[in-house]
C-alpha positions as CSV (number, residue, x, y, z in Angstrom):
1,M,2.1,-9.9,-6.6
2,S,3.9,-13.0,-7.9
3,D,7.0,-12.3,-5.9
4,Q,5.2,-12.0,-2.5
5,I,6.1,-14.6,0.1
6,R,3.1,-16.7,0.8
7,L,3.1,-17.8,4.4
8,L,1.2,-19.8,6.9
9,I,1.1,-18.8,10.6
10,V,0.9,-21.5,13.3
11,D,0.2,-20.3,16.8
12,D,-2.2,-21.5,19.5
13,H,-3.2,-18.0,20.6
14,E,-5.7,-16.2,18.4
15,L,-4.4,-12.7,19.4
16,A,-0.9,-13.8,18.4
17,R,-2.1,-15.1,15.1
18,E,-4.0,-11.9,14.3
19,G,-1.1,-9.7,15.4
20,L,1.4,-11.7,13.3
21,K,-0.9,-11.7,10.3
22,S,-1.2,-7.9,10.5
23,A,2.6,-7.5,10.9
24,F,3.5,-9.6,7.9
25,I,0.9,-8.0,5.7
26,R,2.3,-4.6,6.6
27,G,5.7,-6.0,5.6
28,G,4.4,-6.8,2.2
29,M,3.7,-10.5,2.5
30,D,0.8,-12.6,1.7
31,V,-0.6,-14.5,4.7
32,V,-2.6,-17.3,3.0
33,A,-3.8,-19.0,6.2
34,A,-3.4,-19.3,10.0
35,A,-3.6,-22.5,12.1
36,K,-4.0,-23.1,15.8
37,D,-2.3,-26.5,16.0
38,G,-0.2,-29.0,14.1
39,A,-3.1,-31.0,12.5
40,E,-4.7,-27.8,11.2
41,A,-1.3,-26.6,10.0
42,L,-0.7,-29.8,7.9
43,D,-4.2,-29.4,6.4
44,M,-3.6,-25.8,5.6
45,I,-0.3,-26.6,3.9
46,A,-2.0,-29.2,1.7
47,R,-4.7,-26.7,0.8
48,H,-2.7,-23.5,0.3
49,Q,0.9,-24.7,-0.4
50,P,2.6,-21.7,1.3
51,D,6.2,-20.8,0.7
52,L,7.0,-20.4,4.4
53,V,5.5,-21.7,7.6
54,V,6.0,-19.4,10.6
55,L,5.7,-21.7,13.6
56,D,5.5,-21.3,17.4
57,I,7.5,-23.9,19.4
58,R,4.8,-24.2,22.1
59,L,1.4,-25.3,20.9
60,G,-1.5,-26.0,23.2
61,E,-2.7,-29.4,21.9
62,G,-1.3,-32.3,19.9
63,M,2.2,-31.9,18.5
64,D,4.5,-29.2,19.7
65,G,6.1,-26.9,17.1
66,L,9.2,-29.1,16.8
67,G,7.0,-32.1,16.0
68,V,5.1,-30.1,13.4
69,A,8.4,-28.9,11.9
70,R,9.6,-32.5,11.5
71,E,6.4,-33.5,9.8
72,V,6.5,-30.5,7.5
73,S,10.1,-31.0,6.5
74,R,9.2,-34.6,5.3
75,L,6.6,-33.3,2.9
76,P,7.3,-33.4,-0.9
77,D,8.2,-29.8,-1.9
78,A,8.2,-28.8,1.7
79,P,7.8,-25.1,2.5
80,K,10.6,-23.4,4.4
81,I,10.2,-23.3,8.2
82,M,10.8,-20.3,10.5
83,M,10.3,-20.7,14.3
84,L,8.9,-17.7,16.0
85,T,9.0,-18.1,19.8
86,L,9.6,-16.6,23.2
87,H,12.3,-19.2,24.0
88,D,15.8,-17.7,23.8
89,D,17.5,-21.0,24.6
90,P,20.3,-22.4,22.4
91,D,19.0,-25.9,23.0
92,Y,15.7,-24.9,21.4
93,V,17.6,-23.5,18.5
94,R,19.6,-26.7,18.0
95,A,16.4,-28.7,18.2
96,A,14.6,-26.4,15.7
97,L,17.5,-26.8,13.2
98,D,17.5,-30.5,13.7
99,A,13.7,-30.5,13.0
100,G,14.2,-28.7,9.7
101,A,13.8,-25.0,10.5
102,T,16.2,-22.5,8.8
103,G,15.0,-19.5,10.8
104,Y,14.6,-18.9,14.5
105,V,13.2,-15.5,15.5
106,L,12.1,-14.2,18.9
107,K,8.6,-12.8,19.3
108,D,9.9,-9.5,20.6
109,A,11.8,-8.9,17.3
110,A,11.0,-5.6,15.5
111,L,8.7,-5.8,12.5
112,D,11.5,-5.0,10.0
113,D,13.7,-7.7,11.6
114,L,10.9,-10.2,11.4
115,C,10.1,-9.6,7.8
116,E,13.9,-9.5,6.9
117,A,14.3,-12.9,8.6
118,A,11.4,-14.3,6.5
119,R,13.0,-13.0,3.3
120,Q,16.4,-14.3,4.3
121,V,15.0,-17.8,4.9
122,M,13.1,-17.7,1.6
123,A,16.3,-16.7,-0.2
124,G,18.0,-19.9,1.0
125,G,19.8,-18.3,4.0
126,T,19.7,-18.8,7.7
127,A,18.1,-16.4,10.2
128,I,19.1,-16.8,13.8
129,P,19.8,-13.9,16.3
130,A,23.5,-13.3,16.6
131,A,23.5,-13.8,20.4
132,L,21.7,-17.1,20.2
133,L,24.0,-18.3,17.4
134,S,27.0,-17.4,19.5
135,S,25.7,-19.3,22.4
136,L,24.9,-22.3,20.2
137,L,28.4,-22.3,18.8
138,S,30.0,-22.1,22.2
139,R,28.5,-25.5,23.2
140,P,31.0,-28.4,23.0
141,N,30.3,-30.7,20.1
142,R,32.9,-33.3,19.3
143,P,35.6,-31.0,17.9
144,N,37.7,-33.9,16.5
145,D,34.8,-35.2,14.5
146,D,34.2,-31.7,13.1
147,E,37.8,-31.4,11.9
148,V,37.7,-34.9,10.3
149,A,34.5,-34.0,8.5
150,L,35.9,-30.7,7.2
151,D,39.1,-32.4,6.0
152,R,36.9,-34.4,3.6
153,L,36.1,-31.3,1.6
154,T,37.9,-30.0,-1.5
155,P,39.3,-26.5,-1.5
156,R,36.3,-25.3,-3.6
157,E,33.8,-27.0,-1.3
158,R,35.5,-25.3,1.7
159,A,35.3,-21.9,-0.1
160,V,31.6,-22.5,-0.7
161,L,31.0,-23.6,2.9
162,D,32.7,-20.4,4.2
163,H,30.2,-18.3,2.3
164,V,27.3,-20.6,3.4
165,A,28.4,-20.0,7.0
166,E,28.1,-16.2,6.3
167,G,24.4,-16.8,5.4
168,M,24.9,-16.1,1.7
169,T,22.5,-17.5,-0.9
170,N,23.6,-19.7,-3.8
171,K,23.3,-16.8,-6.2
172,A,25.4,-14.5,-4.0
173,I,28.0,-17.2,-3.6
174,A,28.0,-17.7,-7.4
175,R,28.7,-14.0,-7.9
176,Q,31.5,-14.1,-5.3
177,L,33.3,-17.1,-6.7
178,S,32.5,-16.4,-10.4
179,I,30.7,-19.7,-11.0
180,S,27.1,-20.6,-11.8
181,P,24.4,-21.0,-9.2
182,A,23.9,-24.6,-10.4
183,T,27.6,-25.3,-9.7
184,V,27.2,-23.8,-6.2
185,K,24.1,-25.9,-5.6
186,A,26.1,-29.0,-6.6
187,H,28.9,-28.1,-4.3
188,V,26.5,-27.5,-1.4
189,E,24.8,-30.9,-1.9
190,R,28.2,-32.7,-2.0
191,L,29.6,-30.9,1.1
192,I,26.4,-31.6,3.0
193,A,26.8,-35.3,2.2
194,K,30.5,-35.3,3.2
195,L,29.9,-33.5,6.5
196,G,27.1,-35.9,7.4
197,V,24.6,-33.1,8.2
198,A,21.0,-32.7,7.3
199,D,21.1,-29.4,5.5
200,R,23.1,-26.2,4.7
201,T,22.1,-24.6,8.1
202,Q,23.7,-27.5,10.0
203,A,26.7,-27.3,7.7
204,A,27.0,-23.5,8.4
205,V,26.8,-24.1,12.2
206,L,29.6,-26.8,12.0
207,A,31.8,-24.5,9.9
208,T,31.3,-21.4,12.2
209,R,31.9,-23.5,15.3
210,W,35.2,-24.7,13.9
211,R,36.3,-21.2,12.9
212,E,35.5,-20.0,16.4
213,R,37.7,-22.6,17.9
214,Q,40.5,-21.6,15.5
215,G,40.4,-18.1,16.8
């Protein structure tokens, strides 16, 4: 099916790779390849051009998953990245976001949650467990700098950012604000530049952290 998500699994344990492959296939997705390390993952991306890379943080040899994510995010037409890991540590979440991931899912997630996270990432959203996101947002992070950055935004950009922080896609935001998806995309690009962040996920984290402090 043309609308199937084509994904690559990267995990250094064969049983984990096979189990994930079976789970994603049952969820209606197309697993185009599986890799055991970073070098093999980059080769498989070049060969198969997946839509999504599902990546373990800990890999046995060579680069760890964060290093692989950084390499993948630099590629032209880079696939989306979703980390799948046992580590429920907010520091790992922040590092994964900084490396270019827009999804962070724990390996004990239910099948439906795992597949929904993949779909959410592919739709342009962010998929992070609520408890981990809350822990991440509770970490101190230069509140004055956040406020100064947010003050640079126009009212329309702030409205778009509020919806981005709720995990909404550009199409959903466009419907909500009665503007075109292309206009939303332009607003998102401008607000990312003004906030000095790398992507919409980091913009969403900044906005949500600021809202939490405001009560």
